N, C-alpha and C positions, 0 to 999 in steps of 0.2 A: 373628156376621153373619147376614146374608139369609141366608132359604132362596133354594136354586139356581134354577134357569132351568132347567126339565124340558125334556126333549128336541123336537123335534117340529121338522118343514121349514119353520115361515115362520123359528122362527133360524139355520138351519144354515148358510146363505151366509155371514153374516156370522162367520163362527168364528174364525178362526183371521190372524195375516198374520204372519207368523215360515215360517223352515223348516228348520233342522235340526231331526231326528228326534233327540230324546233324552228319558229320563224323568225329568232333573231338569236343568231349567232354567240352573242353569249352566256347562252343557256343552254348548248349542243356540243361545248367540244370537249368533254370527256369521257368520252366514249369510245371504245376504239374503230378501225377507217376496215371488217372484216364485213361485214353487209352491205357497203356504197356504192358499188357499181349498180350500175344501168345496167338492166339486160336485153338485150336486144333476140332470144330467142323466144321459139314460143312458148306467147303462157298459154296456161288452161281456162281462159275466159271462157266463162260461162252464164255470163247473168247478163241478158243485153238491158243496153243503157233505158229507163224508160221516157220521155217527153208529153208536156200536156203541151206540144204546138210545134207546130212546125219551124222549124231554125226561117224558114222562107216570111217568116209570118212576121221575125223578128222586128220591130225600125230603126233603119238606116240611117247610121249620123250624119248629120252636116259639116260640109266644111267647119261652122259656128262651135260643134260641140266639142271640139278637138281643139278648136283654142284652150292654150292656156299661161299664163303670164312663172315665168321661174325668179326665187326656188320654189320649187313644188312642193306642199306643207301635205303631215299623212294626216286622214281625216280619221279622228279617232270616236266609236261610239256614245253615245249615242246619235251624231247627227244622222239626221234622214238618205244623206247621201248614199252612207251605205246599202239602201233598201231598196232609192228610187231603180228604174231600170234600164241596163243596158243597153247602149248601138250598136249594131250591125257595121263593123267599117269598108269598106266599100274604094274608100281610096287611100291605095299607098305611091306617099309621097316624100319629099322633104320633112316635111314636119310632123306625117306621122314616125320619119328616127332620131329626128331630134325628141321627139316626146319621149322616145326609149331611153332613149340618152342622158335625157334626163329621168326619167322613171328608178332604170342603173341606181345616179347616183346620190338617191334620196336613200334607193334601198340601203346604200354601200355607209350610204351615212350615218344613221341608224341601227346597222349591226341583223339588219334580217337578208335573209335569201332567198326571201319570193312578198311580191309584189302585184295590185291588180290595177287597175288604171283608177277605179270609183276610190282605190284606195291615197289619192291625191287628190280626187274629186273632179275626176272624171267620165264620163260616168258612157262610158269604152265598150269590145271585148275584147280587151287587154291584157296579157297579166306580163311579167316577166320575173326569172329566176335562175337562180346559182349556189347552188346545193351547195357549196362550197363555201361561198361568202362571203370570198374577199376577192376585193381586185385584183383583177391577171393570170390571177387563177382556176384554173373550173372551166364550167363555159358557161357563155351569158344564154340564157335560152330568154324566147321570142314566142306568143304565141297566141294571132288572132283568131279569133270566132271562135274558141275550139271547141268542140264540142268531144261526148264522151260517146265513143261505137258503145264499147262492152266493158265489163270492171267486174272483176273472181268475185266467189262463192267467199273466198275467207275473208271476215274480217279483224282485222289486230287495229289494236289499241293502242297506243303512243303520247304521248307527253308531248301536246301543242305552246306556242304561245303567237302571239297576230299584232304587227304594231300599231294595230289599233283600237287595241286592249291593252298601251305599256305595261307589261312586270308581270299580269296575269300568267299562267299555267296551270294547264289540267291535261287530263289525259281523252283521249277521243276516240274512238272509233270508227272504222276507213277500213274500204276493199283496200289487199294487197296489189293491186296491178289491175292497171287499165288499157283500153286502147283507144287513142283518141284522135278524131283529125282537127285538124287545122289550119292556118295559111302561114307563110309565111312574110317576112317583111316585103317580100314587091307583089304581096296577093297565092303565091303559088299554093295548091294546093298538097293534100299531103295526112297519113293516116304512120303513126307511131303505137308503140306499146313502151310504156311506164311500165318500173315497178320497183320497190323500196323507198329512196329517202326522196328520186325526181317522180315516185304515182303520190307520197305522201302529200309536197307540196303542192305541186297540180292539182290537188283534189282543196286542195284551203282554198287557193288561188280559184280555180273555175266555184268554188260553194260562194267567194266572194260578186264572183258575174252573176250569179243567180238568185243575189240577193238576201245569198243564206251564210250569221253568223256558227263561228264556232261556237260555242255556248249549242247552239242550238245540236249539233251532233253528243253534246255528255246526253251520259246517265245521268236520274236524281240527283245520286248520292254525290259524284260532280261536283255538278252543278250544284248543289250548297256549297262546297268550299269554297268558290267562287264570290257567293254569292253576293256578298259583303264588297268587295270589290267592284261588281259591276253597277250596285246603287252609287257607289262612291263618282263612278266617273257619270252615271247622270245626273250628282249629283254641282258637279264641276261643268256640266253641259251648264246646266242652266243657271249657275255666278257667271258663265263667261256669255251666255246670252241672255237671260232676265227670262225667256221662252223655255216651258215647263217643257220636262224630255220627252221626245216626243215618242219614246218607247220606255216600259220598264219591265226588267227582268223577274220580275214576280208574274205578271202578264201572260211569259213566252212558256209557262209550262205544258198544256195543251198544245201548243204550236209544235212542239220540237221537232223536227225531218229527223227519219230514220238513216241510218249508213245505207248509204249508195245514192242512186241522181235519181230519185221519187220525181225531185224540183227539177222539173230542166223547160 
């Protein structure tokens, strides 16, 4: 595939033209296009993002950390790769561009609209997404070493799915808009405001970079509706690997994270 269109403010207004949020395309076709446009207006961003440590303290990825074998495959819950520390990228070269292209390929093939590097077994701080979810439409967005600068007080509940949790969909609460700092594919730094669908997709993928999974942002009532499906994925992992599941959904009730970015 051709290299992605790297994120910049000039292309963002044409990002998307649909509305239902889910990270599997089949689940999001039925809603109208009225609320999908990315707004670059001044947002009412009033909650300062909290960080437990300086971003500079994040380990740096070596060239070996960015090695990969094609074709990439989706890592499913409860694989421990999804919980591992993701390293900061400091080398912006052709190998990184190739990795980004490969991530878009697997995202489209699995009907996704967003994908983080740990979801394909590479523990670095990289995400890609296209809210339209179809090759050749919308814009292909690449965010490297993203950080949340601010997020809105308004919390929105929306139905999400995840490529690492096949067939599972449930309501997740997240801030309605965010301001982020990131780097593009050449390493240039920039800041951008996101709202609507792009904000939702970004926050889902950003959680992956933090080792946070979407069920940890669900209410107890919502979590109970998918508990059996999560247990089935844990059993599937045990049967495939011959090892005990590295985590159990029933142990997560006291670990759930609040909506926002407290874990950063």
